[in-house]
SEDOLO-169384 format. One record per residue: x, y negated, z negated of N, C-alpha, C, O, CB in turn; residue in one letter. Coordinates in pm, whole numbers, plus 32768, in hexadecimal, padded with zeros to 4 digits. Each point is the difference from the previous one (the first is absolute). Glycine has a CB too. Example, Ala and Ser with C-alpha at 12.3 -4.5 7.8 and 13.67 -1.06 7.14 Angstrom:
2
852782397CF47FA77F898000805A7F888000806880027FBE7EDB80737FC5A809A7F2280C580527F897FFA7FB37F937FB780337F917FEF804380AE80E8S
This chain:
68
7F8286BD823D800C7F6480237FA77FDE807C8011802E807180EA7FC77F36M7EB07FC080387FB07FA9806380547F9F804480477FB57FBD7EF4805D7FB9L80C67FE98115804B7F8C803A7F957FBF806A7FC5803C805A813C803A7F89V7EF67F1680017FA87FCF805480437F648044803B7FA97FC07EF380E67FA3L80B77F70812480157F8D80507F987F8B7FD87F8A80147FE180D2808A80DFS7FEE7ED37F487FB97F907FD580317FAE8056806D801880337F6C80117EEFR7FE07F6580FE80217F79802B80067F857FC37F957FE47FCA8024808080BFK80A87F3D7F697FF57F8E7FA67F827FCF7FF97FC07FDC806381117FEE7FC5V7F0280317F547F847FC37FD37F7D807C7FDB7F907FEB7FD380C67F2C80D5G7FF081747F837F7E80537FE5803580327F72806C7FEF7FC87F3580668144E7FEA7FF17ECE801980217F597FF780A27FD67FC3804B804E7FC27EBF7F7BR80A3811B7FE47FF4808B7FDB7F9E7FF87F5A80197FB87F9F80FF809B80FDI7E9B7FF37F707FB87FF97F71802F80997F9E800C8072802B7F007EF08059Q810480747F078024806E7FB97FC37FFC7F7180227FC77F9880AF804780F6L7EAF80557F9E7FA8800A7F897FB07F7F800A7FE17FC9806A80C180C67EFBG7F407F4A80267F747F7D801D80547F817FC57FBE7F997FF07F2F81027FD3N81867F62802180407F9E7FB080957FB78046802F7F8F7FF57F5981097F38Q80A77FE7811D80867FA780377FFA8019809F7FD0805D804180DF7FC77ED8I7F947F67810D7FF77FDF80AC806C7FF8801D80417FE57F9C7F117FA68084T80EF8080803E80947FF5802C7FDE7FD180967FBC8038805680CA80947F07V7FB97EC380A47FFB7FAF809580827FEE803F805D7FD07FBF7EE67FAB7FF6T80C980AB80CE80757FE680617FFF7F7180157FAB7FC28040804B811B8039L80877EE97F3F7FEC7F7E8016805A7FC680737FDE7F9F80437FDB80587ECEV80C98054810480577FD780748061807B8013800F80627FB77FE47E928018K804480F1809A80578076803180527FB8805B7FDE7FCD806B7F8280FB7F83I814B7F3A7FC2805E7FAA8047807C806E8014803F80217F9C7F707EDD7FF2Q8077814180FE804D805480037FF880857FAD7FA18047802280C17EF7801FG7FE580F17F63800180637FB77FAD80067F987FDA806A7FCE80E07FA2807AN7F217F747F8C7FD27FD47F917F587FE97FEB7FC47FBF8057812F7FE47FB0T7ECF80897F997F607FF880027FE57FB67F83803F801D7F9A7F8880C580E4V7FD47EB57F837FCC7FAE7F8E7F95803C7FFA7FB18001805E80AC7F2F7FB1R7F8881177F697F81800E7FD27FAB7FBC7F8F80407FEF7F99801680BD80C1L7F337F2E7FA27FC87FAB7F8B7FBC80547FDC7FCF8044805A802F7EE97FD8G7FDC80F97F3E7FC980687F927F997F8F7FB6801D7FA17FB880D8811E8019I7E857F72805D7FA57FE27F6B7FD380737FAE7FC4806580237FDC7EDD804DD808A80987F1C7FBA805F7FA07FFD7FB77F6D80397F9A7FDB801F814680B1A7F567F727F347FD97FB07F8180707FCE7FA3806F8034800F7EC880547FFAP80B97F197F99806C7FC07FB18041806B7FAC80797FFD7FE57F0E7F248013P801C81487FD9802680697F9D805980668045803480517FB37EF27F907FCAH80F7802C81038055804E805D80767FF08011800B7F9780407F6080768018M810080227F9280857FF980218019800780857FEF8071802E803C7FE37F12T7FF47F63810680428007808980927FDD8014802F7F8F7FF47EFA803F804DV811A80A37FE180A77FD47FF180448047806C7FC88067802680447F817ED5V806E7FF18144802F804480528041808F7FBE803080047F8F7FE67F1580F7R7FE381527FCC8033808B7FC6808E7FE87FB4800F801C7F8A7F7780728144E80D27F437F7B808C7FE77FC47FF07FD77F71802780417FA0803A7F77813DE7F697FE37F1F7FFB7FA07F6A7F9C80667FB280147FE47F897FFE7EF280D5L7FA681767FA57FA680647FBF805B80697FE67FF380317F907F347F9780E0A813E806D7FDF805B804B7FCB806E7FF67F9C802F805A7FBA7F897FCD80F7K806E7F497F5680617FC87FB07FD17FE67F7A804680117F9C801A7F958124R7F0880257F417FB680057F977FF680737F9680087FFF7F857F9A7F7B8114A804980EB7FC87FEE809C7FBF809C80017FB38005801B7F887F4780808159E810A7F517F52808280277FBE803F7FB37FA3806D80107FC87FAE805080E9D7F677F1D7F4180567FA37F9C805D7F9D802780357FB07FB47FBC80FE7FD6G80247F5C810580657F8C80387FCB7F857FFE804A7F9F7FF2801680EC809DS7F027F647F827FCE7F6D7FFF7F8C80167FAA7FE480657FBF80697F3E812FI7F727FEA7F1B7F7E80057F847FA67FBD8078803A7FB4804D803580197E7DA7F10804B81477F9A7FDF80497FAF7F8C7FCE7FEE80047F86801A80DC80BDL7FD27EDA7FE87FAA7F6A7FAC7F86800C80808013802A807280E27EF37F0AT7EAC80BC80577F847FD2804280107F7A802580127FB17FA47F6580E17FE2V80877F3A810480027F70802F7F6B8003802E7FC58069801A81487F6A8036A7EBB7FB17FB77F877FD480307FF18011809280517FC8804B7FAC7FA37EFFP7FA680DB80E5800C800080897FDE7F8A80697F907FCD8000804E810C7FB5Q808E7EFD80A87FCF7F9D803B7FDF801A80A9800B806E803580767F0C7F02T7F598013810A7FA5803280838070803580537FF6805680577F3A7EF37FB0A813F80777FD2808780638075805C80057FBE80317F907FF57FB7802F80E4E806680AD7EDB805680067F98806F804180667FCE8051804F7F8E7FC57EBCS81237FD58100807080198053805A808F7FA98068802E80307F9E7E9E8035S
């Protein structure tokens, strides 16, 4: 695992198509912004695991400027 330190507003580039931006730090919570192509699924790990076991179905929602 690669561990990086970033300040608010700084970015990490993953390949040529994905950019992760550190948007906000508040207490022990970090808010990340992820720019990825529309065909690529971006989902929290716990939801991906629930989708794998059939507990939930994932749907693709349009990307917005700031999704919560």
